[in-house]
TORTIBA-304896 format. One record per atom (N, C-alpha, C, CB): residue in three letters; x negated, y negated, z. Coordinates in steps of 0.2 Angstrom, whole numbers, plus 5000, padded with zeros to 4 digits. Each point is the difference from the previous one (the first is absolute). Glycine has a CB too. Example, Ala and Ser with C-alpha at 12.3 -4.5 7.8 and 13.67 -1.06 7.14 Angstrom:
2
ALA493450285039;ALA500449945000;ALA499649945000;ALA500950065006;SER499349894990;SER499649945001;SER500449955003;SER499450034990;
***
This chain:
204
MET506952424940;MET500249935000;MET500049974993;MET499649995011;THR501049984987;THR500049974993;THR499549944999;THR501150034998;SER498849954996;SER499649944999;SER500449945002;SER499550064990;GLN501149945010;GLN500549945002;GLN500049995007;GLN500750034991;ALA499350035012;ALA500050005008;ALA499349985002;ALA500950095001;ALA498649934996;ALA499349985002;ALA499949924999;ALA499550124996;ASN500849854999;ASN499949934999;ASN500449965004;ASN499750024989;ALA500850015015;ALA500549955003;ALA499749965005;ALA500850094999;PRO498849935006;PRO499749955004;PRO499749934996;PRO499750105008;GLU499949924987;GLU499749944997;GLU500649964997;GLU498950064997;THR501649975000;THR500649964997;THR500349965006;THR500250084990;VAL499849945016;VAL500449975005;VAL499549935001;VAL500650115006;ALA498749914995;ALA499649955002;ALA500049944995;ALA499350095005;ALA500749934988;ALA500149964995;ALA500649955000;ALA499350094993;SER501249955010;SER500749965000;SER500049955006;SER500650094994;ARG499049935011;ARG499949955005;ARG499649934999;ARG500150105007;ARG499449924989;ARG499549954998;ARG500449954995;ARG499050085002;SER501449954995;SER500449954995;SER500549955003;SER499850094992;LYS500349925014;LYS500449955003;LYS499749945002;LYS500650095004;LEU498849904995;LEU499649945001;LEU500249964994;LEU499050055007;THR501249884994;THR500149964994;THR499349974998;THR501249975004;PRO498750014990;PRO499449974999;PRO499849935004;PRO500250054989;GLU500449925013;GLU499949945005;GLU499750025006;GLU500949944994;ARG499450125009;ARG499850025007;ARG499350025000;ARG501250035002;GLU498650014993;GLU499450034999;GLU499449945000;GLU500650104992;GLN499649855004;GLN499649945000;GLN499849975006;GLN500449994989;GLU500250015015;GLU500049975006;GLU499550045005;GLU501249954999;PHE498750115000;PHE499650045004;PHE499349994998;PHE500850085001;PHE499049914992;PHE499449994997;PHE499849935002;PHE500250084991;ASP500249875009;ASP499849935001;ASP499849995008;ASP500849964991;ALA499550085013;ALA499950005007;ALA499350045002;ALA501250005002;VAL498750054995;VAL499450045001;VAL499449964998;VAL500550114999;LEU499549854995;LEU499449974998;LEU499949935004;LEU500250054988;GLU500449925014;GLU499949945004;GLU499750025007;GLU500949954994;GLN499350115009;GLN499850015006;GLN499250025000;GLN501250035003;ILE498650004991;ILE499350014999;ILE499649945000;ILE500350104994;ARG500049855002;ARG499649945000;ARG499949975007;ARG500549984989;GLU500050025015;GLU500049975006;GLU499750035006;GLU501049954995;CYS499050125005;CYS499850045005;CYS499450054998;CYS501249995005;GLY498750034989;GLY499550054998;GLY500450064999;GLY499149955007;TYR500550094988;TYR500350064999;TYR500150055006;TYR499449984988;GLU500150035016;GLU500050055005;GLU500549985006;GLU498850024998;SER501549925002;SER500549985005;SER500650014998;SER499449935003;VAL500850084990;VAL500650014997;VAL500250075001;VAL499849904991;THR500850115011;THR500350085001;THR500650004996;THR499550025011;MET500750044987;MET500750014997;MET500549985005;MET499650104993;GLU500349925014;GLU500549985005;GLU500149935000;GLU499750105006;GLY499749864994;GLY500149925000;GLY500449984994;GLY498949995005;ILE501050034989;ILE500349984994;ILE500750025001;ILE499050024993;ALA501250045009;ALA500750025001;ALA500449955005;ALA499750124997;ALA499949865008;ALA500349955005;ALA500149934997;ALA499550065009;SER500049924987;SER500149934997;SER500549994995;SER498749995002;THR501450084994;THR500549994995;THR500750035002;THR499250014993;ARG500850015014;ARG500750035002;ARG500250074997;ARG500349885002;CYS499350154997;CYS500150074997;CYS499750065005;CYS500049954987;SER500250115012;SER499750055004;SER499450034997;SER501150035003;LYS498449995001;LYS499350024997;LYS500150054996;LYS499449965010;SER501150094991;SER500150054996;SER500249994993;SER500350055009;THR500049894990;THR500149974993;THR499449994997;THR501049955004;LEU498550024998;LEU499449994997;LEU499550065000;LEU500149885004;TYR499950175000;TYR499750064999;TYR500350044995;TYR499649995011;ARG501050014988;ARG500450044995;ARG499849984993;ARG500950015009;GLN499049924991;GLN499949974993;GLN499250004999;GLN501149945001;TRP498550055004;TRP499350004998;TRP499750045007;TRP500049894993;LYS499650165005;LYS499850055005;LYS499549985005;LYS500250084992;THR499449875005;THR499549975005;THR499949934999;THR499450105000;LYS500349865005;LYS499949934999;LYS499649984994;LYS500050005013;PRO499450044985;PRO499649994994;PRO500550004994;PRO499050045005;GLN501450014995;GLN500550014994;GLN500549935000;GLN499850145000;PHE500449845005;PHE500549955001;PHE499749934998;PHE500550075008;VAL498849924994;VAL499749944998;VAL499850004993;VAL499550005010;ALA500350064987;ALA499850014993;ALA500749984995;ALA499050095004;ALA501549934999;ALA500749994996;ALA500149925001;ALA500550125002;ALA499449865003;ALA500149925001;ALA499549964996;ALA500350025011;LEU499150004988;LEU499549974996;LEU500350004993;LEU499050035007;ARG501250034991;ARG500150004993;ARG500749964998;ARG499550125000;SER501049885005;SER500649964999;SER499849934999;SER500650075007;ASN498949904996;ASN499849934999;ASN499549984995;ASN500250005012;ARG499750054983;ARG499549994995;ARG500349944996;ARG499750135000;CYS499849824998;CYS500249954996;CYS499449964998;CYS501150005005;VAL498849974989;VAL499449964998;VAL500149935001;VAL499750084992;ARG499949905013;ARG500149935003;ARG499849954995;ARG499850045011;ILE499749984984;ILE499849954995;ILE500350024993;ILE498949995007;ALA501750044994;ALA500350014993;ALA500249944996;ALA500450105004;GLY499649904989;GLY500349954996;GLY499549955000;GLY501150025003;VAL498249985000;VAL499549944999;VAL499850004993;VAL499650015011;ASP500549944985;ASP499850004993;ASP500049924998;ASP500550124997;THR499049855005;THR499949924998;THR499749994994;THR499949975012;GLY499950084984;GLY499849984993;GLY499250005000;GLY501149944998;SER498550065008;SER499350005001;SER499850045005;SER500049904995;LEU499450135005;LEU499850045005;LEU499849985007;LEU499650054990;ALA500249885009;ALA499849965006;ALA500749995003;ALA498849944996;GLY501650035000;GLY500749995003;GLY500350055003;GLY500149934993;ASP499950135004;ASP500350065003;ASP499750025007;ASP500350044988;LEU499049965012;LEU499750025006;LEU500149945006;LEU499150064993;ARG501049895005;ARG500249955005;ARG500750015002;ARG499249914995;ALA501250105001;ALA500750025002;ALA500150065004;ALA500449954990;ALA499250105008;ALA500050065004;ALA499850005007;ALA499750054990;ALA499849905011;ALA499749985007;ALA500649975004;ALA498749984994;ARG501649975003;ARG500649975003;ARG500650045002;ARG499749914994;ALA500450155002;ALA500550045001;ALA499850055005;ALA500449994989;ALA498950035011;ALA499850055005;ALA500049965008;ALA499250074990;ALA500749875009;ALA500049965007;ALA500650015003;ALA499249934997;ALA501450084999;ALA500750005003;ALA500250065005;ALA500249944991;TRP499450125006;TRP500150065004;TRP499350035004;TRP500950024992;SER498649935008;SER499450025003;SER500050035007;SER499649924993;SER500850045011;SER500050015007;SER500450075001;SER500049875004;ARG500650144993;ARG500450065002;ARG499750064997;ARG501149934999;ASP498750074995;ASP499650064997;ASP499450025004;ASP500449964989;THR499249995012;THR499350005004;THR500150045006;THR499549904995;LYS501050075009;LYS500150025006;LYS500250075001;LYS500349895002;LEU500250144992;LEU500250065000;LEU499450054998;LEU501249954996;VAL498450034999;VAL499450044998;VAL499650015007;VAL500149954988;GLN499749995015;GLN499650015006;GLN500350055005;GLN499549894998;ALA501250105003;ALA500350045006;ALA500050084997;ALA500849905003;LEU499250114991;LEU500050074998;LEU499350034999;LEU501149974994;GLY498449995006;GLY499350024999;GLY499850075002;GLY499749885002;PRO500350135005;PRO499850065002;PRO500550064999;PRO499349955009;ALA501350044990;ALA500550054998;ALA499950034993;ALA500849945007;VAL499050014988;VAL500050024993;VAL499350054999;VAL500749894997;MET498850105008;MET499450045000;MET500250075001;MET499349905003;GLN501250115001;GLN500150075003;GLN500650034995;GLN499749965012;ASP500750014985;ASP500650024997;ASP500049994992;ASP500649975011;GLN499350084985;GLN500049984993;GLN500549984997;GLN499350074999;GLU501349955003;GLU500649984997;GLU500249935001;GLU500450105001;LEU499449885006;LEU500149935002;LEU499549954996;LEU500450045013;ALA498949984986;ALA499649964996;ALA500250004993;ALA499150045007;GLN501250014990;GLN500249994993;GLN500649954999;GLN499650124999;ALA500949895006;ALA500649955000;ALA499749935001;ALA500750095004;LEU498949905000;LEU499749935001;LEU499749984993;LEU499750025012;ARG499950024985;ARG499849984994;ARG500549984995;ARG499050065003;GLU501549994997;GLU500549994995;GLU500449945001;GLU500050124999;ALA500149865007;ALA500549955002;ALA499649935000;ALA500650085007;ILE498849914995;ILE499749945000;ILE499349994996;ILE500550015011;VAL499250044988;VAL499349994997;VAL500150014992;VAL499450055010;GLU500950014988;GLU499950014992;GLU500549954997;GLU499850125002;PRO500749855000;PRO500449964996;PRO499649934999;PRO501150055005;GLU498649925000;GLU499649944999;GLU499450024996;GLU500449965011;ILE499350094989;ILE499450014996;ILE500350004992;ILE499350085010;LYS501249964989;LYS500250004993;LYS500349934998;LYS500350125001;ALA500049845003;ALA500149934998;ALA499449964998;ALA501050015008;LEU498549994996;LEU499449974999;LEU499650024994;LEU499949995012;GLN500150084986;GLN499750034994;GLN500449974995;GLN499750105006;GLU501049894994;GLU500349984994;GLU499949934999;GLU500850085003;ILE499149885002;ILE499749934999;ILE499450004996;ILE500549975012;LEU499050074991;LEU499350004997;LEU500150034992;LEU499650025012;ARG500850024987;ARG500150034994;ARG500249954994;ARG500250115006;ARG500349844997;ARG500249954996;ARG499549954999;ARG501250015004;GLY498349985001;GLY499549954999;GLY499550034995;GLY500149955012;VAL499750114987;VAL499650034996;VAL500349994993;VAL499650095009;GLU501149934991;GLU500350004993;GLU500049924997;GLU500750115003;ARG499349845001;ARG500049934998;ARG499349984998;ARG501049995007;GLY498550054995;GLY499349984999;GLY499749965005;GLY500350014988;GLU500049995018;GLU499749955005;GLU499450045004;GLU501249945001;VAL498950124999;VAL499450045003;VAL499950064996;VAL500449975012;ARG499050054987;ARG499850064996;ARG500250065003;ARG499049944995;ALA501250115001;ALA500350065003;ALA499550045004;ALA500750014991;ASP498749995007;ASP499450035004;ASP499749965006;ASP499750054990;HIS500649905012;HIS499749965006;HIS500050045006;HIS500549894994;PRO499050115009;PRO499950055006;PRO500549985006;PRO498850024996;ALA501349915005;ALA500449985005;ALA500750024999;ALA499249915001;LEU501150114994;LEU500750025000;LEU500250055004;LEU500149964988;GLU499550095013;GLU500150065004;GLU500249985007;GLU499250064994;TYR500449885009;TYR500049985007;TYR500649955002;TYR498850034999;ILE501449944996;ILE500649955001;ILE500450025005;ILE499949964989;PRO500650105011;PRO500450025004;PRO499750015007;PRO500650044991;ALA498849985009;ALA499750025007;ALA499849935003;ALA499450114997;GLN500449844999;GLN499949945003;GLN500649965003;GLN499249994992;LEU501450015004;LEU500649975003;LEU500350045006;LEU500149964989;LEU500050105010;LEU500350045005;LEU499650015007;LEU500550064991;GLY498849945007;GLY499550015005;GLY500049945005;GLY499250084993;VAL500849865004;VAL500049945005;VAL500649995003;VAL499249954993;LEU501450085005;LEU500650005004;LEU499950045006;LEU500649984990;ARG499150085010;ARG499850045005;ARG499549985005;ARG500450084993;ALA499149885004;ALA499550005004;ALA500049925003;ALA499350094992;ARG501149875006;ARG500049935004;ARG500250005008;ARG500249964989;PRO500350095012;PRO500250005007;PRO499450035005;PRO501350024995;MET498350025002;MET499450025004;MET499549955000;MET500250114997;LEU499749864998;LEU499449954999;LEU500249935004;LEU499750064989;ASP500949925010;ASP500149935002;ASP500650005006;ASP499749964988;GLY500650105013;GLY500650005004;GLY500649974998;GLY499249995008;GLN500950004986;GLN500749974996;GLN500050034994;GLN500049885005;TYR500750124993;TYR500150034993;TYR499949964994;TYR500850065006;ALA499049974988;ALA499949964994;ALA500649964998;ALA499250094997;ASP500849845004;ASP500549974998;ASP500049974992;ASP500249975012;GLU500349994986;GLU499949984993;GLU499449964999;GLU501250014999;GLU498649955005;GLU499549954999;GLU499350035000;GLU500749915006;TYR499350154998;TYR499450045000;TYR499950044995;TYR500150005011;LEU500450034986;LEU500050044995;LEU499849964993;LEU500850085006;GLU499549874994;GLU500049954994;GLU499249985000;GLU501349964999;ARG498450035006;ARG499349995000;ARG499550054999;ARG500349925007;PHE500050144995;PHE499650064999;PHE500050014992;PHE500350065012;VAL500349944985;VAL500050014993;VAL499549954996;VAL501250045002;GLU498849905000;GLU499649954997;GLU499250015001;GLU500949925000;ALA499050105006;ALA499350005001;ALA499750074999;ALA500149915008;ALA500250144992;ALA499850074999;ALA500250044994;ALA499950005011;VAL500850004989;VAL500350044994;VAL499949984994;VAL500850035007;LEU499449904991;LEU499949974993;LEU499250004998;LEU501049935002;PRO498550055003;PRO499350004998;PRO499850084998;PRO499849895008;SER500450154996;SER499850074999;SER500150024993;SER500350045011;LEU500349934985;LEU500350014994;LEU499649964995;LEU501250035004;GLY498549924998;GLY499649954996;GLY500549954998;GLY499250084996;ILE501449915007;ILE500549954999;ILE499949945004;ILE500750084997;THR499349865001;THR499949945004;THR500649954999;THR498750014999;
***
């Protein structure tokens, strides 16, 4: 058997996959993430997504072999920095602005993270995709805010609280629904920054 013949099935599969337009692919991704938010990860099936997006389930299975692979691809397709572009000229101002920006996506992202919780503990690719899509971009954005604050001399570079600021802000987003039964809105996050985050950095 020639090398060309041996590669033929893979070439045909690649050709079939290429027929999906980026817009159609994004429709699948949006549908699966929304169903996960509303119904939970375990309740979502490839068959259900196929029905809701009016495609054959073979189309989904041909493109993504398993549900975890499909969801991981959907997460990566929605990667964006919610607090991108925050730069008020001061560390306190940046942290307050970051809190307001975080409030705008608090419920959607928190609901998604909660729904994926058990699944990411069992699937390494899914866990990594979740980190890449939602966690790491926000951590890097907050670290950049803190770096600028250090450069401006607003907080010393070796301040022990610097390491924990991303955990404070992102942690309260995830924890409030469990503690109070409601998502962290703008008013709550602004109070949190004033009462806990800024004092931990010695900023009044």
